[in-house]
N, C-alpha and C positions, 0 to 999 in steps of 0.2 A: 515431403508430407509426412505430418506427426503421426505415432503409432500409438494411437490411444489405447489403453486396456478396455475391452470389451466388458459391457455390463449387461447380463441378459434382460433386464427389465426396461434397457432402454433400446431394445430394437426398432419400436415403432419410430415413424417419423414425426419431427415437432413442426408445427405450422410456424410461418413468420409470426414475430410477436408484433402487438398493437400498440400504439400510443401509451394507452393506459396499462400497459405491463410494467412491472418494475424493473429498475436499473439493478444490474448485478454486481457485487463488489468482492473480490476474492483477496484475502492475505492468508499467509501461512498461521498466524496469531490474531491478538486483537489490536496489533498496532494499524493496521489499517484502517481501523476506525477515526483514525486523523484525518484520510481523505474520504471516508463516507460523511464526517460531519461538514467537512467544507462542501463538499457536493449538495448535503441537504441544506446548507445555509445559501448556497448560490441556486438552488433549484427547490424552493420551498413547498411544491406540490407534488413532487415526485415520492413515489414509493422505493425503498430501498431493499433490497434483500442480500444480507452480509454474510460471507461464509468464511468461518475461520478454520484451516485444519491443525487444529490443535493437538490432533494425534500425532503429528509429524513436526510440530515447531520446535526449534527453529531452523529454518532451510538454510542459514548463512554458511553452515559449515559443511554441507551434503556437496554431493559430486555433479556434475553438469547434467548427466542423464537422469538422475533420482530428481532433480529439481524440475526438468521438464516434464516427467511422467506424471509428478505429483500435481503440478499446474494445468496439465491437461486435465486429470481427471476433476479438477476442480471447477474449472471454465466447462467442462461438457455437464458437470452438475447444475451449474447455474442457468445454463442454455435449457436444459431438460426441465427447468422450473418456468419457462417461459418467458425470462428476462430479455429486454429489449437490445440490452447491451452490455458487456461485461469490462469492468475496469480491473486490472492486474494491480490493486494496490499493495504491491510487496515489490521493492527495488529487485531484490534478488530473482526472484521469478521473473520479472521483467527482462532482466538481463539475458537470460536462457531461452524464453519461451515466446517472445511477441512474435517474430517472425513467422515461426510455425505457426501459432494459433491463427494469425491472420491468413496464411496460405490455406489452411485446413477448412476454416468457416467462411471465407471470402465476405461477400456484400450481406452474406443473411444473418450475420449476427456479428456486428463491429466489435472491435476490441480495443481497449484505450489501455496504455500502460504507462510507466513512469519512467523518467530519467531523472537522475539526481539535480538539483538546480545549480549547476555550475556555473552554467554562462553568466546569469545576473552576478555572481559573487565576483567572478572575473572582472566584468565589465566595471563593476562598483569598487572593487579592491584599491586602496591606496598603497599598500605595502608591497603590493604585487608578490603576495604569498597568501593563499587560501588554502583551508583544510576540508578534506572530505571525510565524515565519519560514516562508515557505511560497513557492512558485511564481508568479509573475504570473497564471498564469492559475488557480490556486486562490483566490488574493485578488481575483480579479474574478468569481468564481462564485457562486451563489445560496446555496448552504448556507453557506459562512461568513458572508456579509452578513446572512443572515437571524438568525445568531445574534448578532452585534453590535446589530444594529436592536433585536431581540426580548429580548435578555438583558444585553447589555453596557453599551449606551446608560441602560435604566432603571436599571441598578444604579451608574451615574455613574462608570463605569470606563473611562478611556480605552483603546484599543485601537491599537499601534504596528505597522504592517504593515512588514515586512521582507523583501527579496527579493536573491536573489543565485545567478546563474545558473552559477556557477562550480562550485558546492558538488555537484549531482548526478554531473557528469562526474567530479570528485574521488573522489566515494564509488565509482562504477562502475572505476576505476582502481585502487582499494585505497589511495588516499592519502588517507583520511580522518583519520590522524593526522599529517600530514606538516607540514612548516613553511609551504608553501605554502598549506594548508588553514587553518592558525593564522590567518596572514596575513589571508584571506578573510574569517575568521569575525571577528576583532578588528575589521575594516573597517566590517563592517554591523553588529555588536552593541555596539560602544562608544558610538554616538550613543543608542541606545535606554537604555542604562545610565546614561547622563547624564540622560536626559530622565526617570529613575525609577522605570523598570520592574524588578519584582522577580519577573514571572513571564516565562519564553519558551515558547511553544507550538511544538512542532515538527510544523509542518503539511504535512510531506512523509515519506513512509515511508523515504525516503532518509536522513533527518536524526538518527534516533534511533544510529545509527552514527557520529553526530558527537558523542554525548554526551561521551567522554572529553577530546576537544579542546576542548569548549565550557566544561566543568568546569575543566578546566586554565587556562582563561582568566577566567573566572567564578563559579568553585565558591563565592565569599562573597556574591554581588551577585546572580545568575540561579537562579532553580529550576524547573527543566526537566520539562514534561509533554508526554506524547504520548498517541496514542488505542488503543496496540497491545493493552493488557488488556482494555479495553471492547470491541474488536473480536472478541477471543476469547471473552468472555463472551457476546455477542451471536450468535456462530457457533454456540456451544452451545445457547442458547435456541431459535433457530431449528431446528437439528437435533433437537431435543427435541418442538419443536412438529410438525414434519411426520412423525415417526416414522424419522428417518434417523441416529440416533444407533447408530454401529456396535456389533454385537453379540460382537466379538473378543473373545477373553479374554487376547491378548497383543497387543503391539505388532509390528507388520509388520517383515518382513525390510531392507525399504528404507523409511523413514519420508518421506521427500522426494525426489520426483523432479522436478529442476528442467530444464525445456526452453527454450531460447532461439533466438528467429528471426534474428539476426544473424551467423549462424556461427561464433561467438565462444567457444564453448564450452572449447575447450583454454585460452584465455587468461583466461577467467573463473574457471576451477576452482582456481588458488592463491588470488585473491580470497574465494571462496567458504570455501575451507579455514578461513582467520581469522574469518569471518564466523559459521560454524555451531559452534555447541559441540562439542567431544569427544566421543565417545559416540552423537552422532544419525548413523544412518544415511543417506546421501544419494548422489545421482547426478547428474550434469549432460549434458545432450545438446544438440546441434543438430537445429533440425526444417527440413526442406524447406518452402519457399514455400508450396507447395499444402497443405501440414499436412494430409496424407490420411489417415495411417495411425494408425490406433486405439493407444492405450498398453496393453501387455501387464499 
């Protein structure tokens, strides 16, 4: 059973959410917006509450228990806002927390997680060599190791693990298309290209925002795959299964409400403006450390 750090303002019981409640999405930073945008496109009438734990980003270099505790508090916050499901839009958090979270909440609060999209890469690879670009924590997690041992190895596909701790901060800073980012990507990806990799699995939700930069470097060498669409489809299936698909006839006034713990909403707003498609209504706010107020 997971050991949630108690919050005095959350002592009251929370009733089961209704179909009109929002979908809750969590990531350590703003990278999980890649998942939020896929879900918003797939389920255009749903409201989304997105929580970015920017006070503690990045998670990738943190210890296992630290990741579990931070994730537990974030998901509890979404639960207490009345969200009907939670999507752990962070590969690192998913790698260490999904089993614990699902045991803790059970059927009252469905939890959807991420697994790097290694299976489709393995199936489609012609060279029998694929690369996974992910954080150190994700790469040592059980979820991806199970796919490697249970799927890639029997298929005789070699999996090359690639990590670069500079990439998440670059995305968080709005520098995904910068010269510095291109240099970092070339440094870590050139070796896997030289080893014959033809597919690159984007194993962190920040990394889909690097697609333009990666394609600028290796458009003719690497095919990119990520799990965004699969997560959106799974979210839809879970909502239907639990009778939680919204019955609203039109899209909400504000589709995407973003909340950040690092008190840096003002700095992040211009970054989000470039990440969120024109026409999608959104907002961003800081939340106080106690995370006590309900969302209106």
